N, C-alpha and C positions, 0 to 999 in steps of 0.2 A: 396679707398677700401670699405668705408662704403656704397657708392652708389652701388657698385657692389654687396655687401651683401644684400642690400635692394632689388635690382633687382632680385637676385637669389631667395630670400625669396618670393617675389611676384610671380615669375614663378612657384615655388613649390606649393604655395597656389592655383594658377590657375589650375595646373595639378591635384591636389587633388579634386578640384571641378569637373573637367572633369571626373575623374575616379569614383567619387561618382555618377555622372549622368550615367556613363556607367554601374555601378553596378545595378542601377535601371532598366536600359534598357537590361542588360545581358552581362556578360563577359565570354569568353571561357576560361575554366580552366581545369586542369586535376583532375578528381575525382578518388580517389583510393578506390576500393572495391575489388571484386573477381579479377578484372583486372583493369588496369589503363586506363580510358577512357576520352577522351576530350569532355566535355559537357558544355552547357551554364549555368552558375550560376547567378542567378538573385535575387535581393531583391524586393519583392512585397510589397510596403508600404501600399497598400489598405487593404491587409489581414494581414499585419505584419508577413510575412513568407519569408523564403529563399527557393527557388526552384532550382533544377537542371534538365535540360531538354535536350533531345536528338535532338528534332526538335521543331519547333514553336508551334505545336499543340499536342506534346506528352511529358508530365511531368514524369520523372523517380522517383522523390521523393520531398518531402517538409518537412520543420521543422518550428515550430512556434518560433518566436523571443523570446517570453517570457519564453520558455523552455531552452534557452541557459544558461548553468551554467558556462562555461569557454571557452575562445578561447586561445589556447596554440600554440605558434610559434614553428617551427621546425618539424622534422620528428620523432614524438614520440608517434605514435599509432600502434596498431597491423596491421592496414591497410598498413602502410609504410613498416613494416617488411617483407611482402610478396614480396617486390620488392628490396631486397638487392643484387640481382644478377647482378646489373649494367645496366639492360635494361631500367630503368627509369633514365632520364638525369636531373631531377629537383634538383637544389641545395637546401641544408638545409635552406638557408636564404629565399627561395621563397615559402616554405611549411608551412602550419599551420593546426591545427585540431580544429573543433568545437565540444565540448562535450555538449550534449543536452538530455533532457528527464525528466521524472517525477518519475523514479524508482531509486533504489540505484545504479544499474549498468547502467551507462549512455550510450547512443548511440554516435557514432562518425561520423563525416563527415570530411574526410581527403582530403585536397585540395593542389594543386601546382599551383602557378601563373607563368606567363611568366617573369615578371619583379618584382624586389624587391619593387618598389613603389606600385605596385598593391597589394602586400601582405600587406604592412603597412596600406594603405588606406582601404583595405577590412577588416582588423582586426578592425580598428577604427570604420568603419561604422557598422559592424555586432555587435560589442560589445555594441555600444551605442544605436543602433536602438531599442533594447528591452525596453529601458526606455522611448521611444516616446509613449508608450502605455498610459502613464499617461496624455498625451495631448488629448487623444480620448474624444469625446463627448460620455458619457456613456448613454446608452439607459435607459429610465425611465421604472420602473416596472408598470405593468398594475393593479395598485390599487390606491385608492384616499384617502387622509386624508382630512376630511372636509365633508360638506353636500351639495356641489354644484354639479350639473350635468355636469358642464363644468369646469374641474379643472384648465385649463389654463386661464379661465376668472377671477379667483381669483388671488390675489397677496399677497406676504408677503413683506411688506415695510421695509425700512432700520431700523427704530426704533422698529418695531415689531421683526425683526430678532435679533437686539441687545438685547432686553429684553429676548427673548428666550434663547440666549447664556448665559446671566447673571443669570437668575433665574432658568431655567431648566437644562442647561448644566454646570452651575457653572464655566464658563470660565472667569477668572479674566482679561485676556487681552481684553475682549469685552467692557470694560469701555472706551477704546479708539475707538471713532467712525470711525476714519480713517482706523484702522485695520479691523473693521467690513466691511467697504465699499470695502476694497481691497479683502477680502475673497469672498464677493458677486460677485464682478467683475469677479473673476476666473470662476464662475459657470454660468455666463450669456452667452447665445449663441449669442444673437443679439448684434453686436458692437454698434448699434444705441442706445441701452438701457444702455450702460456702462457710465452712468452719475454720477454726484456728489450725486444724490439721487436715487440710484438703487432700483429695486424691483425684487423679485423672482416670476416666475410662479410656480405653484405647482410642475410641472415636474422638474424644476431647483432646487426647494427646496428639492425634493426627491433625486436628484443627489447629493446634499450636504450631506443629511442624510446617504446615502450609501457610501460616499467617504472615502478615507483613512484619510483625514483631520479631519473627525469626528469619528475616530476609538475609540473603547472602551478602547484601550491600550494607556496609557500615555507614549509618546515617551521619556520623560525625564528619564524614568527607563531603556531605551535602550542605554543611553549615558555612556561612560566610566567615572567612578569616580576615578581620580588619587589619591585622598586622601584615598580611600578604598583599594589601592593596596600596602600599606606599612605595612601590618600586616604579622606575620609569616605564612608560607604556611599552617600550621595546623589550621588556622582560616578560610580556604576556602573550598568550594566544588569545585572539579576539574573535568571537563568533561572528561569521560574515556570510552574507547572502549575495548571490549573483542574479542579475536581472530580476530583482525582488518583485517587480510589478506583475510578473507573469504567473498564471495559474496552471500552465501546461507547457506545451512545446514552444519552440522559438519561431514558429512559422504562422500559426493561425489560432493560437489560444487566446483566452480573454485576459486583458490587463485589468487590474482591479486594485483599488485602494485597500480592500480587505486583505489582499496578499501582504501588504506592509504591516497591517494590524496583526495578522497571523504570525509573521516572522518576529516582530518585536515582542509579542506576548510569549513566543517560544524561547525568548532570551537572546535573540540576534542583536548585535551591537553595531554592525556595519551593514547598511543597506545601500542599494544602487538605484540612482535615478537617471534613466536614459532620456535626456531632454531634447526635444525636437521643436522646430518652428511650427506653430499652430495658427489657426485663423484668429489673429488678434491677440493671442496669448499662448505661452509655451504649453506643450503637451508632452506626455510620457507614453512611449510605446517602443516596440522593437522595430526600428526604422526599416523601410523598404519591405515590410512583410504584411501579412493580413492579420496580425495581432491587433486587437482593438485598442483605441486611444482613450486616455484618461487625462483630466486636467491636472497640470502641474500644481496649481494652487490646492486642489482637493487632496493631493498626495501630501503636501506639506502640512496641511491641517490635520490629516490622519496621523502623521508622524508625531506632531506636536501633542496630540491627545493621548497617544499610547506609548510614547517613547520610554517613559519611566514607570510604567505599570508593574513590570516584572523585575526590573533592575534600576537602581538609581545612578548607575555608573554611565559614563559618557556614550553617546551615540554618534557614530561617524557616517556622514552622508558622502558616498562616492558618486560624484557628479560626472556623467558622461555627456559632454556638451556638444550639441549640434545646432544651436540657435544663433541667429544673427545678433549683433550688438544690442539692438533695441530691446529684443526680448530677453537678453541677458540682464539688462537693467531691470526689467520687470521681475525677473527671478530674484535679483538682489533685494528689491523692494519687498517682495513677498516673504522672503527669509527674515528680513528685519521686523516686518509687521507681525508675522505669526509667531515666531520664536521669541522675540523680545530679548530679555536678559539671558535666556537660555543659550543663545547663539554666541559661541566663542569668537570674539572679534579682535582680540589682542593676546599676546603671550601672557601666560600666567606669571612667569618670571623673566624679565627682559634680559638679565645677565646670566641665565641658566646655561649650563654646558651639557644638559641632557634633557630628554623629554619629561614632561610632568607626569605625576602618578594618577591612577584612576581616582584616588581619594581627592586630589586637588581639582579634578574635573567633574566631580559629582554634579549631576543635573545639567550638564553642558552638551550642546550639539555642535559637532565639529564638521566643517566642510573640507572634503578632499576633492580638489578641483583642478582640472588641467584646461587651460585656456584653449579656445578654438584656434587651431593653427591654419596656415595658408593651405597646407596639403589636405586639410580636413581632419576629422577626428580619427586618428589611427587606432582602430580597434581590431579585435580578433575575429570579427564577424565576416569571414572571408567571402561568403556568398554575396555581400553587399558590393564587393569588387567585381562581381560578374558583369558580363557585358549587357545582360538584360535579366530581369526577374519579374514575376507576377503570375496571375492566374490564366490558364488556358484550359479549354475542354479538349480532351483526347478521345477519339473514337475507339471504343472497345469492341473488337470483333466477336468476342465471346458473348457479352451481354447485348450486343447490337444496340448500343446506346452511347451517348456522349457523357463523360464523367469529367468533373472539374478537378484539376490538379494545380498545385503550386509548382512552377517551373523556373529553372535558372539556367541560363546559357553562360558557361564558364569554360575556358580552355578549349573552345570550339566544340563543346559537347552540350547537349541538352539534357539536363538532369530534371527528373520530376518526382515528386513525392506521391504518397498514397492519395487516392481520390478522397475528396471531402465526403463525409457521411451526411446524408440528408437528414437534418434535424427536424424532428416533429415539433410543430408549433404547440400542439397540445397532446401530450402522451396518452391522455385518457381517450382520445378520439377513436383509436383502433383496439381498445381493450376487448371489445366484443368478439373479435376475429378468432380468438383462442378459446372461446367458451363453447361447451358441447351443444348448447341450444342454437348456436348460429350456423346456418346451412349455406350461407353465401347465395350465389345465383343458382337457382335450381332449374333444371330442365323440366318442362311442363310444371312450372312453379306452383300454381294453386292446386292442380290435380295431385302432384307428387307430395305436397305438404299434407293434404287431406289423407292420402294413402298412408303416409308414415304415422300420422297421429292416430288413425284408426287402428293400424297394426299394433302400435305401442299400447294403446288403451285396451285392446283385446287381450294382450298378454299380461298387463299389470292391473287390470280392473277398472281403468278409466276414471281417475279422479278429475273432478272439475278443476280447471286451471292448468292442465297439462298443455305445454306450449312448445313452439319453436319460432325462431325469427329468421327471415330470409330477405334478400334484396328484392326491392319492388320490381315487378315486371314492367310497370308503366312509367314510373317517375325515377329518374336516374339517381338522385341523391337521397331518396327515401327508402324506407324498409317496410316490411309487412309482418305483423304479429299474428300468428295463427294459433288458436287455442281451442280446447275442448270444453263445451258447456252443455249440460242437459242432453247428452247423447249425440251431439253433433259438433262439427268443426265450424268455427266462425273466424273471420279475418278482420284485422283492424290496421289501418295505415298509420305508420310512424312517420310523421311529417318532420321536415327539417327547415330551419330558418337561420338567419345570421344577424349578429349584432356586432358591428365593426368587423374586426378580423376573426371573431369567434363564431363557430357554428353551434346551434343548439337543436334539440330534438323534443317532440312533444306528441302526446295523444290528445290532450285537451289544451286549448290556447292559453289558459291561465297558469299552466304549470310546465316550465321548461327545464331541460336537463342538458348538461354539457356533453353527454355521450350517450350512445345507445345502451352501453353497459349500465350506466347509472340509472337510466330510465327503467330497465328491466329489474335491476336490484330494488328499486323503489317499489315497483308493483308486486314483487315477491314478498315484500314486508307490509305494504299498505294496499288495501283493496282498490281495484279499479271500479269507480262508480259511474254508472250510466243510468239513463232514465228507466230502463227495463230491468237491469240487474246490477249486482255488486259481486266482484270476483277478484280473488287473489291468485296470482300465478303460482303454480306449485311445481310439478315435475317437468324437467327439461327432456324433450325428445332428442336423443343423440343422433348424430349421423351414423348410418350403418357403414362401418369401416370406411371412414372418410378418406383414408390414405389411398384407396383404390382409384380415386379420380384424380390423384396428383400426378403430375408429369414425372416427378423424381422417383416414383415407386414402380418396381418391376416384380411381377409375381413369378416370372420364369426366366431367371438370369443366373448363370453360374458365376463363381468367384473369378474365374479367368476372364470371362466376358466383361465383368464389372471393371476389372483392372484395365482391360483393353480400352474400355470407354473412357475411363479417367485419364489414362495416359495420353489420350488425344486432346484433352482440354488443358492448356498450359496455364492453369491458375490454381493457386492454393485456395481452398474453400469450395472447390467443385465437389459435388456429392450426389449420391443416390442411395436409396434404400431398397434392398431386395429380400424376397422371401427365400430362406434357405431350403435347399433341395431336400424333399422328403420329410420336412419338419414344419407342419402347418403353424405351430406356435413359436417358431424361431425365425428371427430376421437378422439382418446385418446391415449396418451403415458403412458404406465405402466412400472414402473422401480423400482429397489430396491435402497433405501437410508437409511443409518443408521440402516440396518438390517430389515427395514420395507418395505412393498410394497406400492407404492404411485401411484396416477393417476393424469393426468393433461389433460384437454380438448384442442383439436386443432380444430378450426373452419375454414372451407373453405369459404372465402368471395371473390367472383369473381375469379380471378386467383391466389389469395394469400392465404396462410395458416397462420392462426393467433393463436399463442401460448399465452395463458393467454388473456390479453386485448390489448397489444401493440406491441408484437414482431412478425414481419411478415417474411415469407419465401416464395420463389417462388415454392418450392416443399417440400414434406416430406423428400426426399433424402437430400436436402440442409439443412433442419432442423437437421437431424441426423448427418450430417458431421459437422455442426457448433458446436453441443453439444458434439461431440467426442473431440473437442479441447478446448471448454469453459465449465466451470462447469454449469450443469443444476440446481443442488440443492446442496447448500452449496459448498463443494469441490468435488462433485461427477460428473464425466463425464460419458457419454454413452460409455460403454466399451465392454460388452458381449451381442451381439445380440442373443436373445432367438429364435433360429430357431427350426423348427420341429425335425430336426436331434438331436439337443442338448436335447430337451424335451424327445425324445424317449430314449436317452442314460441314462437319469436320472430317467426314469420311470421303470427301471429294479430293483428297490429296492436297497439294499446295493451294491453299485458299486464303481466306481473309485473315488467318492468323499466322501466316507464314513468316511475317516480320519477327514474330516472337521466337522463331526457331533459328535465327542467325545471329551473328555477333553484333549486328547493329543495335539490337535490343538485348539488354542483359537483365535477368532477374538476379537480385543480390544473392539468393541462395543457389544460383547455378554458375556463379563466376568461377568457382573452383570445385572439383569433386571433394566431398567430405570423406572422413574415415568411415569404415563400416560401422553401422549403428550398433553392432553387437560387440564392440570392443570396450574394455574397461582397463583402468590403470590402477595398480596397487598403491595405496597410500600407507600401508603398513606391511611388514613381513609376516608370513604365516607358515608354520610348520605343520604338515599333515599329521593327524592323529589316527587316521584310519586309512586302509588301502584305497578307498574310493574318494579320497580327498586330494586336492592340489597343494603342493608346497610352492611358495614363491617369495621373493624378496621385495622390498619396497621399491616402487618404480617399475615393476615388471608389467608387461602388457599381456592381457588375457583376451583371447579372441573367441568368436562364435559363441557368445554368452547366451544362455537361455535362463530366464528368471523363474526359479522354482519357488515354492512356498517356504514359510518359516525362516526367512532370512538366509537361505542357502541357495546359491546359484550354481550352474554348471558352465564349464568353459574349457578351452584348450590352452595349454602352456607347457613349454619345455618338453615337447614330444608326447605329453599326456593329453588324452582326448576325452572331453565331456566328463570331467570329474568335479566333485562338489568343492565349493569354497564359500567362506562367509561374506555375505554381500556388504556388510559394514566395514570391510577391510579394503574396499576398492571405491573408486569414483568413476562414473561414466564419462567417456571422452566426449567433449563438447563438439557438436557438428560444425562450430565456427572456428575450428583449428585450421587456419589458412596459411599458405606461405606468405613470406614477407611482402611479396609483390601485391598480394591482395590487401594487406594492411596499409601499404602505401596508397593503393587506390582509394581505400576508404578515408585515409588521411586527407587526400586531395579532393574528396567528394564534398562539395559545398552543402549538401543536404544530409551528410552523415548517415546514420542508421535509418533515417526516414525516407531515404531514397528508394523508390520503387523500380526505376529503370533509367537507362542512359542511351542516348542516340548520338552517334558521332556525326555531327553535321558535315564535317569536312569530307565525309565519304558519301554524301548524299547530294542529289539535285533538289533544289527548292522550287516549288511551283505555287503560284497564286491562283486559286480556282475562282474565276470571276463569277461563276454561276452557283458557287457554294456546293455543298454536298451533304447528303443525309439530313436534310432539313435545316442546315445552318447556312446563312448567307456569307459569312466571312471565314473562309477556310483556306489554309495553306497546307501543302503536302510535301513531306520529305520522302524522296524516292531513292532507293539504294542504287548507286552508280553501276554496280556489277550485275544486279538482277532488277530489271525494270518493274517486275511484278510486285516487288516488296514496297509497300507504301505505309506511311505513318501520317495520319490526318490530325490536324490541330485546328481549333476554331477559337476565334476571339469575339469579344462582345461588340466591338465596333470596328469600323473600317480604319480609323486612325490607329487603333491599338494593333490591328492586323498588320498595317504598314510598318509599324515600329519593329515588330518581331520579324517581319519579312526582311527589312533592311539589315538587321543584325545577321540573320541567316545568310542573306545574299553576300554580305561582306566576308563571311567566313569561307564560303565556297570560292570567292574570288581570290582570297589570300592563299588558298591552296595552290594557286597557279604561280605564285611569286615567292620563291625561297628567300629573297632578300627581305621582303616585307615580313616574312615569318620571323627572321632574325631580329628585326626591329621591334616586333611585338614582344619577343622574349626579353629584350632589353627593357621595354616599357613595363613589363610585369615585374622585373627585378626592381625597377624604380619604385613601384607601388609598395614593395615590401619594406622600403625605407620608413614608411609610416610607423613601424614598430620599433624605431630606435629608442623610444622611451623605455623599452625593456632591456636595453643593453646594460651590462654590469661592469662597473669600474670601481673596485674596492678601495682604490687609493684616493679617490676624489669624490667625497660625498659629505653631505651635512646631515646631522641628526634630525633636522627639521623636514627632510624630504620623505616622501612616501613613494616607493617605486613599485610599479605594477609589472607583473610578469604573466604571460600566458602559460598555461600548465606545461607545455612542451618546449618552452624557450627559457627555462631557468638555467643558471650556470651549471655546467657539467660536473661530473664526479671529481675531475681534477681540481676544481675550484670550490669544492664543498667547504673546506676549512675557511676560505676567504669569505664565502657567503654566510657562514655561521657567524663569523666575526662581524660582518656588516649588520646582521640581524640583532646583534647585541647592543647596537647603538641607535640604529634607525629602523623605521617601519617598512615592511614589504607587504604587498597584496598579490595573491595569485588568483587567476580566474580561468574558467574553462575555455578550451579552444573553440573556435567557431563552428567546427564540424559537429559539435554536440547539439545538433538542431532539435533532437528529441528531448532535450533537457536532462540528459544523463550526467553522471558525476564521475570524477576521477578520484583516485586514492589519495586522501589528504595526508596519510601517515608519513610518507617520505618528506613532505614539505614541513610538517610539524617538526620532524626530527632534525631539520637543519635550521630551525628557529623561525620559519615564516609565521608572521603574526596573523594576518587576515587571509585565510585560505577559504575563498568564496565558493560556496556550493549552491546548487539549485534546490532550495528548500522544498519546492513543490513536488519533487521526486522522492518517493519513499524507497530508499535502497540501502545497501550495506554502508555506504559512505556517509550518508546523512545520519545513520544510526550510530556510527562511530563518533561523528561530530557531536551528536546529542549526548553520548556517553562522556566524552571529554568535558563538555560544558555543564554536565550535571554536578561536577565539582564546584566548590566555592559558591554554593547557594544559587546556582543557575544565574549568576550575575552577568554571564557573557564574557567574563575575564578570568583566565586561569593562569596563575604564575607558573612559568616554565621551570622545570626542576633545576637544581644547582648544577647538575652535570652538563646542562646546555649553557647556563650563564657563566660557569667557571669550568676550568679543565680539571674535573674530579672524576673518580671511579665510582660506578654504581654496581652493587653486588647483584649476583644472579640468584634465582631461586627455582624450585620445582613445584609444579602444581599437579596434584593427583585428584582425579575426579571420577565419580560414578553417577549416572543418571538413574534414579530409582522409579519415579512415577510422575504423573501429571494429573491435573484436575481442571474441569470446566474450560476446556479448550474451545475456541470459537468454532462454530459450525459453518463449513463452507458450502454455500449454494444449497442444493436439495439433497445432497448425499451425506452419508455417515462418514466421518473422517477416519482414515487409517494413518495415524500420525507416526512420525519418527523425529528424532532430535539430532541436529548437527551442532557440534561444539567446536568452536573455531578460536584459535589463538591468533590475534592480530598484533603484530609488533615487528621487532627486528627480524624475526623469522615468523613464518606463518605455518601453522599446523591445523589439521582438521580431522575430526572423528565424527562418526554418525552411528546411532543406535540402529537396531533392527526395526522393521515396520511392525506396529501393533495394529492388527486388522480390526476394522469396523468398531473402534471404540475411542471416541474423542472425548468422552466424559471423564473417564478415570483409568487411563492406560497404565500398566505396570510393566517395566522392562526387566528382564532377567539380568542378574548380575553377570558381567563378563568374567572370564577366568582371571584376568588381570585388570586393575583399574586403568583408566586413561591417564597417561603421564605426559605433561608438557614441560619442556625446559623454557624458562622465562628469562630472557636477557633484557636488561633495562626495564624492570618492573614499573618504574615511574612513568613509562611511556608505552605500556602494553595493555591490550584489551582482551577480555574474555567474552565471547559472543555465543549466545544460545539462540538457535533458530529452530522453531517447530514447524515442520512441513507435513503435508499429507500427501500420500502417494495416490495419484489418480488412476483411472482405469487403464492408462497407457504407461504406468509405472513412472510417470514424471512427477517431480515434486511441485507442490503448490503451497505458497506461503500461508501460514496460519498466524504466527505470532513470533516475537523475538524479544530478547533482553540482552543488552550490551553493557558491560561494566569495565571501568579501569581496574586492573589487577590490584593496584595499591589499596583499594577500598574493599576487597573481598574478605569475608569472614569464614573461618574454617568450621567444620562440623556438619551435621545434618541440617541443611538450609533450604529455605524456600526461595525460588527464583520467580519474583513477580513478573508476569509477561506483559508486553506492550504491543501496540499495533505498529504498522510500518512507520508512523510518524513519532514513535517513541512516546505515545500517550498510553496510560494505564488501561489494561483490560481487566475490569473488575472480576475478582475471584479466580481468574486464570493464572495458574502457577505450575512450576516444576518443583519436584523434590529431588535434591542431589546430596551427595556426600562429597565434601571437598576439603582438601588440606593443602596449605601453602607451606612448603619447607624450604628453609635456607639450605645452601649447598652442603654445609657441614652436616646438617640433620639428614639429608638425603643419603650421604655417603654411609652414615651409620645405619640407616634403614636398609640399604642395599646389601648389607652383610648377612647373607642368608644363613651362614654357619653360625654366626653369633645369635641370630634370631631363633634358630632351632634349639640352640643350647639353652637360651633363656626360657623358651616355651616349656622345655622338659622340666626345668626347675619349678615351673608353676603348675605342674600336672595335678597337684592335689589342692590347688587353691580355688576359692569361690569366684563367681562371676564378678567382674570389676564393678558393675552397676547394680549389684543385688541389694536386697533390703537389709535393714538393720538386724532383723531376725536371723537371716542367713549368715551375716558377718559374725554375729555372736557365737554361732555354732562352730566357728573355725578361727584359728589364730593366724594372723598374717605374719609370715616369717620376715626376717630382716631383708632377705633378698628382694622381696616384693617392693619394699620402700625404696630400695636401691634402684630397682627397675623404673619406678615411677619418676625418679629424677633423671634417669639415663636415656629412656626412650621417648620419642616424640609421640604426639597424639595419635598419629596413624598406627604407630607400632602398638600402642596400648589397645587400639581397636582390634588388631590382628590377634593379640594375646587374649583379648576378651572373647573373641569368637572361638578360641581353643577351649576356654574355660566353660563356654556355654553348654557344650555337650555333656560335661560332668554335672552341670546344674540340672539338666533334663534327667539324667540317670538317678539323681537323688529323689526325683518325683515330689519336689516340694510344692505345695499348693498355694502358698501365699504369693504376693505380687512380685512380678519380675519385669525387667525391661530387656528385650532381645533386639539386637541390631541386625 
């Protein structure tokens, strides 16, 4: 029997090897997308990608292995749900889904194998392949440490490297020469040089410096400390999520069980379930909004499956209850049936006087639940208390169309959000519109097509298959393919049809395509076969200057006229493109952004149009189409083409847009005037070193700033006009610097930052238009009382809905006539605020078993901080965002962590500074989601301070943003008791391997409370408007940072690794006593002079033997800190150069 078992095991192992080989060569599997298709799935080891292909030379899609977040067996994605009708014959056991991507909502690749073993081996191969990246030979950055012209001609010998690790990097393990030798062998490319006495080339040494092994982060702090998991729960910070079910904003985003999976797998230990009454069973969604609904039971099953994948420590479910009693009973039954023994249903210790520890609660799920009260579920979602909320269509006088908005009536005002973007059912449908071969609807269609093809073929030689595509002159939904064959132009109709909701296109009835684009691409690769001929499409006939026929293009318009046109259109995103006067190959795009008119040059170079310095397009039409979908400036896309017709309409004085020019309607960026755009504030003091430079102190304001090159700007300060100053010593003043009254307005705004406009209903007359307006039958109009000509039109989907909105508006206008009723309404609103009494704080009366919830802006004030901290030592508290954060923004968690709050709930779906700080904190203790608060918070003890000195040296493999080449710079931020920030200069047009010049002085941060302070690196690129765009970040608790020349592995916005992307920095953490010694410049100079005849600290054995170290040097090694040695070393380096010694050296 044993022999049979061994034989079977050997056969299985052989089969797995064969299947792995097959996966690299390609395996036919079923790919589930819009339809189930049999495609070839292949692992491409050279590029570390998974590809699925239709034919050998046509790839349908690829994904990067390092972006794989999860490989989940079974039929458990939305892709599989489309095929529940029985047409798909794949068994559950042969299916699996790959979840991949770098955003919060992950992409899916759903696959079905033919055999179970194919699925198992595929899962194993795909899941493990992404870790093979660490075996890659990492390319060296194009900069050199040292003074040699041939970097690979120099070498770093074994003992040099050992001393570097001991003295500079402070690596205690480096005293073992065998370990040093083993590390060097890992980074040596040539196996012939992997000897007992290895040596690094400079490029190999750089590979080590940038490697994860040399990370600034000490991995021992990422290990689980079991001893730290035996304290009461009230001694821990607990990773917590707010509105966990949402994938976007709080108004109209999608609710998804995958959001729970994502958060739990990111280490979150407290998730929120917002439970509402559903049809026969409870549902989860953001009540009274357009967010989608998901089944409560599906959420509970997802939590059960993924709760303990990342961490075995307890998960807390924060239940927000809005269900009637009957559905509450259903919820209780589902909890018991799904969770079983995992559900904590009774105290761990009945006689305990404190909360149990995470260790005692391993594998348990805890319910945090507040029963439904008579007044309702008192929550912070203030817009739910509005008099009315829902969707309305608002007439846009600029676009001359109805746009759907989410609207809320609250405090007698109508607030409305940005209009809904029309989602394309099939994004492939309009791919052809941006292709050079597509000519749209042509005047004199057939004749013009023949003329263009004739002219093109006369110029290029006339290859058969030269073609263009145009809209059909006869059939509205069809197209015409015109092509050149045998010296003449022929035409072929591209017919359209439909299958359910999907449209398809074809030339022959037996071969259908989902889009015109895919049809043309097919026939460019595969010949079109007819009875009389066989032809493959070749050259595309481009449109001759297609922008000339566009309404937004002006061939003869001055800059001043363009600004005048744009100022008449009260919309960000309005735009036009004009040809610059006297320059036939130069254009400018003029658009509105942040309420201002802006210009950007477009230069034609050859056949390409260059926007800024690096972004290229084949045509101006392509440029416009691109920035209709992607932001051109900040978050602004090209939206409203300023055509002559639009300009004429707005040239008639007070017209259809007049409502937008009075106080009845308010654009958020026009509520208060902002500071001049050309003002900056100094974040460091600077003393001029030349007559043409500015001197200023920290906090000074510099006005009329013009941005010059090479990191130097000009500005006015202290009576000095237009003098130079370093740009990295200042920060630009944000345009959102508003008076407190504006802050209060935004605080009271139920839509928060998502609000597009406000109409004060109390100052309007309301009219029900019985005959409708502008094509809509159910319309009501708000008309300004002071100016009858100002109107605001709203349309509802039904007469019943229209009446509900009308009734609320009518009540408001009538209340304006009664002061007494107004006072009663104020009393009523105050009564509503009593719903938040559960947030009140009474430190003298609480039980350790309670969990108290506080909205972010209702926590106990500074005068009660000590009492609040004392409470948090015994019982749990949870903090959640205020209701005005409708766009799912986050608040700063640090002040709440500092007073001991345990569950500081954040919107995980938003990648921002605060979720990145949260990720950094919970990277401690093995990403368990529980971090023991430092002793200084649990007990009244003192924590010593320290100094952090830092220099950014270089970067490699930064992410590439969009179509342009990055011009990166780095911001370094200290986040803690005090906040400080520094930024490097911009490195122009090099995101692959930028090198920053060393500043005259290193960056110095004073760190108070290192146990609760973070160091954050943010890599931005400067765009064509000199605005920063995020590229990558890395955030670390200061307590786990290592000194020396260190690599900073970079992460995306969701704190997931970006393979190969990293910074190289020099950093030293000094205790206060060390810093005082370091700062004594006179002592430093004295010691340097004593070393004037000594060799370089990191020189080779040969050089050290040529000189004898005096006793003073040994004394200095004991007396000076690491950073002081570095400075002494740089003094000795010059003498090493003068000796002209040719053997190996290390220069810092």
